[in-house]
C-alpha positions as a Markdown table, in Angstrom:
| # | Residue | x | y | z |
|---|---|---|---|---|
| 1 | Met | -13.9 | -5.6 | 1.7 |
| 2 | Ile | -11.9 | -2.4 | 2.3 |
| 3 | Ile | -11.3 | 0.0 | -0.6 |
| 4 | Phe | -8.1 | 2.0 | 0.0 |
| 5 | Pro | -7.8 | 5.1 | -2.3 |
| 6 | Ala | -4.1 | 5.9 | -2.6 |
| 7 | Ile | -1.9 | 8.9 | -2.2 |
| 8 | Asp | 1.7 | 8.7 | -3.3 |
| 9 | Ile | 3.8 | 11.7 | -2.2 |
| 10 | Lys | 6.9 | 13.0 | -3.8 |
| 11 | Asp | 8.3 | 16.5 | -3.3 |
| 12 | Ser | 5.1 | 17.4 | -1.4 |
| 13 | Lys | 3.0 | 16.5 | -4.4 |
| 14 | Cys | 0.6 | 13.7 | -5.3 |
| 15 | Val | 2.2 | 11.6 | -8.0 |
| 16 | Arg | 1.7 | 8.3 | -9.7 |
| 17 | Leu | 4.4 | 6.0 | -11.3 |
| 18 | Ile | 4.1 | 3.4 | -14.0 |
| 19 | Lys | 5.7 | 0.1 | -13.0 |
| 20 | Gly | 7.6 | 1.9 | -10.3 |
| 21 | Asp | 9.6 | 4.0 | -12.8 |
| 22 | Phe | 10.4 | 7.5 | -11.5 |
| 23 | Asp | 11.1 | 8.5 | -15.1 |
| 24 | Lys | 7.5 | 7.8 | -15.8 |
| 25 | Met | 6.0 | 9.9 | -13.1 |
| 26 | Thr | 2.9 | 12.0 | -13.3 |
| 27 | Ser | 2.3 | 14.9 | -10.8 |
| 28 | Tyr | -1.3 | 16.0 | -10.0 |
| 29 | Glu | -2.7 | 19.4 | -9.1 |
| 30 | Asn | -4.4 | 18.5 | -5.8 |
| 31 | Ser | -2.1 | 18.6 | -2.7 |
| 32 | Pro | -2.0 | 15.3 | -0.7 |
| 33 | Phe | -4.1 | 16.9 | 2.0 |
| 34 | Asp | -6.7 | 18.1 | -0.5 |
| 35 | Gln | -6.8 | 14.7 | -2.0 |
| 36 | Ala | -7.2 | 13.0 | 1.4 |
| 37 | Lys | -10.0 | 15.5 | 2.1 |
| 38 | Ile | -11.8 | 14.5 | -1.1 |
| 39 | Tyr | -11.6 | 10.8 | 0.0 |
| 40 | Phe | -12.9 | 11.6 | 3.4 |
| 41 | Gln | -15.8 | 13.7 | 2.2 |
| 42 | Ser | -16.7 | 11.0 | -0.3 |
| 43 | Gly | -17.2 | 8.6 | 2.6 |
| 44 | Phe | -14.0 | 6.6 | 2.6 |
| 45 | Ser | -12.6 | 5.4 | 6.0 |
| 46 | Asn | -9.2 | 4.1 | 4.9 |
| 47 | Val | -6.5 | 5.7 | 2.9 |
| 48 | His | -3.2 | 4.2 | 1.6 |
| 49 | Ile | -0.3 | 6.7 | 1.7 |
| 50 | Val | 3.3 | 6.1 | 0.5 |
| 51 | Asp | 6.1 | 8.6 | 1.0 |
| 52 | Leu | 8.2 | 8.0 | -2.1 |
| 53 | Asp | 10.9 | 10.4 | -1.0 |
| 54 | Ala | 11.4 | 8.4 | 2.2 |
| 55 | Ala | 11.3 | 5.1 | 0.2 |
| 56 | Leu | 14.1 | 6.4 | -2.0 |
| 57 | Gln | 16.2 | 8.2 | 0.6 |
| 58 | Gly | 15.4 | 6.5 | 3.8 |
| 59 | Lys | 14.3 | 9.7 | 5.4 |
| 60 | Ser | 11.1 | 11.6 | 5.1 |
| 61 | Ser | 10.6 | 15.2 | 4.0 |
| 62 | Asn | 6.8 | 14.7 | 3.8 |
| 63 | Ser | 6.0 | 13.4 | 7.2 |
| 64 | Asn | 4.4 | 16.7 | 8.3 |
| 65 | Ile | 2.0 | 16.5 | 5.4 |
| 66 | Val | 0.9 | 13.0 | 6.4 |
| 67 | Lys | 0.6 | 14.0 | 10.1 |
| 68 | Gln | -1.6 | 16.9 | 9.1 |
| 69 | Ile | -3.9 | 14.4 | 7.3 |
| 70 | Val | -4.0 | 12.1 | 10.3 |
| 71 | Lys | -4.7 | 14.9 | 12.7 |
| 72 | Asn | -7.4 | 16.8 | 10.8 |
| 73 | Leu | -9.3 | 14.1 | 9.0 |
| 74 | Asn | -11.0 | 11.2 | 10.6 |
| 75 | Leu | -9.3 | 8.6 | 8.4 |
| 76 | Lys | -7.5 | 5.3 | 9.1 |
| 77 | Ile | -4.2 | 5.9 | 7.4 |
| 78 | Gln | -1.8 | 3.1 | 6.4 |
| 79 | Ile | 1.6 | 4.7 | 5.8 |
| 80 | Gly | 4.6 | 3.3 | 4.0 |
| 81 | Gly | 7.9 | 4.5 | 2.6 |
| 82 | Gly | 11.3 | 4.4 | 4.2 |
| 83 | Ile | 10.2 | 2.8 | 7.5 |
| 84 | Arg | 13.3 | 0.9 | 8.6 |
| 85 | Thr | 13.6 | 1.1 | 12.4 |
| 86 | Val | 11.6 | 0.5 | 15.6 |
| 87 | Asp | 11.7 | 4.3 | 16.1 |
| 88 | Asp | 10.2 | 4.9 | 12.7 |
| 89 | Val | 7.3 | 2.6 | 13.5 |
| 90 | Asn | 6.8 | 4.0 | 17.0 |
| 91 | Asn | 6.8 | 7.6 | 15.6 |
| 92 | Trp | 4.0 | 6.8 | 13.2 |
| 93 | Ile | 2.0 | 4.9 | 15.7 |
| 94 | Lys | 2.3 | 7.8 | 18.1 |
| 95 | Ser | 1.2 | 10.2 | 15.3 |
| 96 | Gly | -2.0 | 8.2 | 14.9 |
| 97 | Ala | -1.4 | 6.0 | 11.9 |
| 98 | Asp | -3.7 | 3.0 | 11.8 |
| 99 | Lys | -1.1 | 0.7 | 10.2 |
| 100 | Val | 2.5 | 1.1 | 9.5 |
| 101 | Ile | 3.8 | -0.5 | 6.3 |
| 102 | Met | 7.2 | -2.1 | 6.1 |
| 103 | Gly | 8.7 | -3.2 | 2.8 |
| 104 | Thr | 12.4 | -3.3 | 2.1 |
| 105 | Ala | 13.3 | -3.4 | 5.8 |
| 106 | Ala | 10.9 | -6.3 | 6.5 |
| 107 | Val | 12.5 | -8.4 | 3.8 |
| 108 | Glu | 16.1 | -7.5 | 4.6 |
| 109 | Asn | 15.8 | -7.6 | 8.4 |
| 110 | Ile | 13.3 | -10.3 | 9.3 |
| 111 | Asp | 14.2 | -10.0 | 13.0 |
| 112 | Leu | 13.2 | -6.4 | 12.9 |
| 113 | Leu | 9.9 | -7.3 | 11.4 |
| 114 | Lys | 9.3 | -9.9 | 14.2 |
| 115 | Thr | 10.2 | -7.4 | 16.8 |
| 116 | Val | 7.9 | -4.6 | 15.7 |
| 117 | Cys | 5.0 | -7.1 | 15.2 |
| 118 | Glu | 5.4 | -8.3 | 18.8 |
| 119 | Arg | 5.7 | -4.7 | 20.1 |
| 120 | Phe | 2.9 | -3.1 | 18.0 |
| 121 | Lys | 0.2 | -5.7 | 17.9 |
| 122 | Asn | -2.0 | -5.7 | 14.8 |
| 123 | Lys | -0.3 | -2.5 | 13.5 |
| 124 | Ile | 2.3 | -3.7 | 11.1 |
| 125 | Ala | 1.5 | -4.3 | 7.4 |
| 126 | Val | 4.1 | -5.8 | 5.0 |
| 127 | Ser | 4.3 | -4.5 | 1.5 |
| 128 | Leu | 5.5 | -7.1 | -1.1 |
| 129 | Asp | 6.3 | -5.7 | -4.5 |
| 130 | Val | 6.5 | -8.7 | -6.7 |
| 131 | Lys | 7.8 | -9.2 | -10.2 |
| 132 | Asp | 7.4 | -12.6 | -11.9 |
| 133 | Gly | 7.0 | -14.3 | -8.5 |
| 134 | Phe | 10.1 | -12.6 | -6.9 |
| 135 | Ile | 10.3 | -9.7 | -4.4 |
| 136 | Ser | 11.7 | -6.3 | -5.5 |
| 137 | Leu | 13.1 | -3.9 | -2.9 |
| 138 | Ser | 14.2 | -0.2 | -2.5 |
| 139 | Gly | 11.4 | 1.4 | -4.5 |
| 140 | Trp | 11.6 | -1.4 | -7.0 |
| 141 | Lys | 15.2 | -0.6 | -7.9 |
| 142 | Lys | 16.6 | -3.9 | -6.6 |
| 143 | Gln | 15.3 | -7.2 | -7.8 |
| 144 | Thr | 15.9 | -10.2 | -5.5 |
| 145 | Asn | 15.8 | -13.9 | -5.9 |
| 146 | Ile | 13.5 | -14.2 | -2.9 |
| 147 | Ser | 10.3 | -16.1 | -3.8 |
| 148 | Ala | 7.2 | -14.3 | -2.5 |
| 149 | Ile | 5.6 | -17.5 | -1.3 |
| 150 | Asp | 8.7 | -18.6 | 0.6 |
| 151 | Phe | 8.9 | -15.2 | 2.4 |
| 152 | Val | 5.2 | -15.1 | 3.2 |
| 153 | Lys | 5.4 | -18.6 | 4.7 |
| 154 | Lys | 8.4 | -17.5 | 6.8 |
| 155 | Ile | 6.6 | -14.6 | 8.4 |
| 156 | Glu | 3.2 | -16.3 | 8.7 |
| 157 | Asn | 3.2 | -16.5 | 12.5 |
| 158 | Phe | 4.8 | -13.2 | 13.3 |
| 159 | Gly | 1.5 | -11.3 | 13.7 |
| 160 | Val | 1.6 | -9.3 | 10.5 |
| 161 | Ser | -1.8 | -7.5 | 10.2 |
| 162 | Arg | -2.0 | -7.6 | 6.4 |
| 163 | Ile | 0.1 | -8.1 | 3.3 |
| 164 | Ile | -0.1 | -5.5 | 0.5 |
| 165 | Tyr | 0.6 | -7.4 | -2.6 |
| 166 | Thr | 1.7 | -5.3 | -5.6 |
| 167 | Asp | 2.3 | -6.8 | -9.0 |
| 168 | Ile | 5.0 | -4.5 | -10.5 |
| 169 | Asn | 4.2 | -5.6 | -14.0 |
| 170 | Lys | 0.6 | -4.3 | -13.5 |
| 171 | Asp | 1.2 | -1.2 | -11.3 |
| 172 | Gly | 0.2 | 2.1 | -12.8 |
| 173 | Thr | -0.7 | 0.4 | -16.1 |
| 174 | Lys | -4.5 | 0.4 | -15.6 |
| 175 | Lys | -4.6 | -3.0 | -17.4 |
| 176 | Gly | -6.3 | -4.9 | -14.6 |
| 177 | Pro | -4.9 | -6.4 | -11.4 |
| 178 | Asn | -3.2 | -9.7 | -11.1 |
| 179 | Ile | -6.0 | -11.3 | -9.2 |
| 180 | Lys | -5.1 | -14.9 | -10.0 |
| 181 | Asp | -1.6 | -14.8 | -8.5 |
| 182 | Thr | -2.7 | -12.7 | -5.5 |
| 183 | Val | -5.6 | -15.1 | -4.7 |
| 184 | Glu | -3.3 | -18.1 | -5.2 |
| 185 | Leu | -0.7 | -16.8 | -2.8 |
| 186 | Ser | -3.2 | -15.5 | -0.2 |
| 187 | Ser | -4.9 | -18.9 | 0.0 |
| 188 | Lys | -1.6 | -20.5 | 1.2 |
| 189 | Val | -1.3 | -18.4 | 4.4 |
| 190 | Lys | -3.5 | -17.0 | 7.2 |
| 191 | Ile | -2.5 | -13.3 | 6.8 |
| 192 | Pro | -5.1 | -11.1 | 5.1 |
| 193 | Phe | -4.1 | -9.8 | 1.6 |
| 194 | Val | -4.7 | -6.4 | 0.0 |
| 195 | Ile | -4.6 | -6.4 | -3.8 |
| 196 | Ser | -2.6 | -3.5 | -5.4 |
| 197 | Gly | -1.6 | -2.6 | -8.9 |
| 198 | Gly | -3.4 | -2.2 | -12.2 |
| 199 | Ile | -6.9 | -1.4 | -11.1 |
| 200 | Ser | -8.5 | 0.0 | -14.2 |
| 201 | Ser | -12.3 | 0.2 | -13.7 |
| 202 | Ile | -15.2 | -0.3 | -11.3 |
| 203 | Glu | -15.6 | -3.7 | -12.9 |
| 204 | Asp | -12.2 | -4.7 | -11.5 |
| 205 | Ile | -13.4 | -3.7 | -8.0 |
| 206 | Lys | -16.7 | -5.7 | -8.4 |
| 207 | Lys | -14.7 | -8.7 | -9.6 |
| 208 | Ile | -12.5 | -8.6 | -6.5 |
| 209 | Lys | -15.5 | -8.1 | -4.3 |
| 210 | Ser | -17.2 | -11.2 | -5.8 |
| 211 | Leu | -14.3 | -13.4 | -5.0 |
| 212 | Asn | -15.2 | -16.2 | -2.6 |
| 213 | Asn | -11.9 | -15.7 | -0.8 |
| 214 | Ser | -12.1 | -14.5 | 2.8 |
| 215 | Asn | -8.4 | -13.8 | 2.8 |
| 216 | Ile | -8.6 | -10.9 | 0.4 |
| 217 | Glu | -9.2 | -8.0 | 2.8 |
| 218 | Gly | -9.1 | -5.1 | 0.4 |
| 219 | Val | -7.9 | -3.4 | -2.7 |
| 220 | Ile | -5.8 | -0.2 | -3.4 |
| 221 | Val | -6.9 | 2.1 | -6.1 |
| 222 | Gly | -4.6 | 4.9 | -7.3 |
| 223 | Lys | -3.9 | 6.0 | -10.9 |
| 224 | Ser | -7.4 | 5.3 | -12.2 |
| 225 | Ile | -8.8 | 7.8 | -9.7 |
| 226 | Tyr | -6.3 | 10.5 | -10.6 |
| 227 | Asp | -6.8 | 10.0 | -14.3 |
| 228 | Gly | -10.6 | 10.0 | -14.0 |
| 229 | Asp | -11.1 | 6.4 | -15.2 |
| 230 | Ile | -12.8 | 5.7 | -11.9 |
| 231 | Lys | -15.0 | 8.4 | -10.5 |
| 232 | Ile | -14.8 | 8.9 | -6.7 |
| 233 | Asn | -18.6 | 8.9 | -6.3 |
| 234 | Glu | -18.8 | 5.6 | -8.2 |
| 235 | Leu | -16.0 | 4.0 | -6.2 |
| 236 | Ala | -17.7 | 5.2 | -3.0 |
| 237 | Lys | -20.8 | 3.1 | -3.9 |
| 238 | Gln | -18.6 | 0.0 | -3.6 |
| 239 | Ile | -17.6 | 0.7 | 0.0 |
């Protein structure tokens, strides 16, 4: 199972949100590059990065920071936030990103998703931010009536490399992930799932690792690292 320590970037800083609320945002001292370097030096191979400015505005002011991480650290980066066109995807692939995450654009433009999956084999991840079973879009500002299971079934054969499933009610709360719903949804399709949102302790990680579910590919850990609830060296032992 892959453990993805997370870096969310806003205004060139590492930040974390609670339930996607930008009014409940915490900034941290380490720069995104320094944070990525800590992960690399601790033995992690994969890092999950979201450009929150790009997610909100549709254009990135932080792309050079991410490119610096990709260029200088031997990490597999999955990058998301504001990726809405074939050119956006192509630019990140050319920059060396391992996976490119599409969220809002994938849901709103399913033909675009199909196109990029066909053009960039095994490079496209889809981020589904889900609240009470329904997908939220645009940095969680827009709640839809699109059922997560219906959407996943629709894209099952596109060639999506992984689905990053975030339970908005859990994200940033450190109250434990929504393992039950994630496992239930992942069991209905062939696309690998990554659990995101609410990880609070090493015990949560161990619990996910112990699942007899081959469709859970990994887990994203964010706020608990920054707040010190999960020590990097302890998390690294779970790799």
